N, C-alpha and C positions, 0 to 999 in steps of 0.2 A: 564508569558504567559502560557496558558494551553497546548500549543503544547510541550513546553520544559518539562512539567511534565507528558507527555505521556497521557494526557486526553484532546485531541482536541475537542473544542466545537465551530464550526464556527458561531453559533448564537451570540457569545459574542465578535466577532472580529471587529465589526464596518464596516464602508463602505470601499470598496476597494480604493486603491490610484489612480487607473485609470480604465476607462471603455471606450472602443471604439465601438460605435454602428455600425452595418453594414449599417445603414442608412447614416452615415457620413464618413465611412471609407471603402475603397475597400479592404476588408480582403483578398480576393483571390490574390490581387496584392502584398501583403506584406507577406503572409504566404502560402507557397506551397511546394511541395516535402518533406513533413514531414512524419515521421514514429513514431508510438507509440509502445514502447517496454515495455512489461510487463514480469517481471522475477518472476516466481513462484517456484524458487529453495527452496523447503520445508526444506531441510536439508543442506543448504549451510553453509558459513563461520560462520554466527551468530547463527542460530538455531542449526546447527550440533554441535557446540562447547558448547552450553548451555544446551542442552537436558539432558545430563548426570547428571546434578545437579538439574533438575526440579522436581525430585521425581517420575517421570513417569517410568513405567517398560520398560525394553528392550532398544533398540536404536532408534534414530530418524528414521532411515531407516526402521526398523521393524514396527514402528507405522504408517508410511506413506504407507507401503505395505498392511496394513490391512484395507479393505474397510469399515469395521464397524466403524472405527474412523471418517468417513466422513458422517454419517447419521445424519440428522437433526431431532429434535423432542424430 
């Protein structure tokens, strides 16, 4: 599966196992009081511990503190 090889390609995944249309399912009755939590810890457990062997200069914290590293183009 391409997700396990770190190359996800949803176009190759086929049809979902289930789909509940809002025409036939009262979604608000079954799904409520939910929160979406997005963690953008840029130098957390994984990235912070692998940055030193990435070949990039400095530390992860220094790279994140430099605004020029976030410019597109």
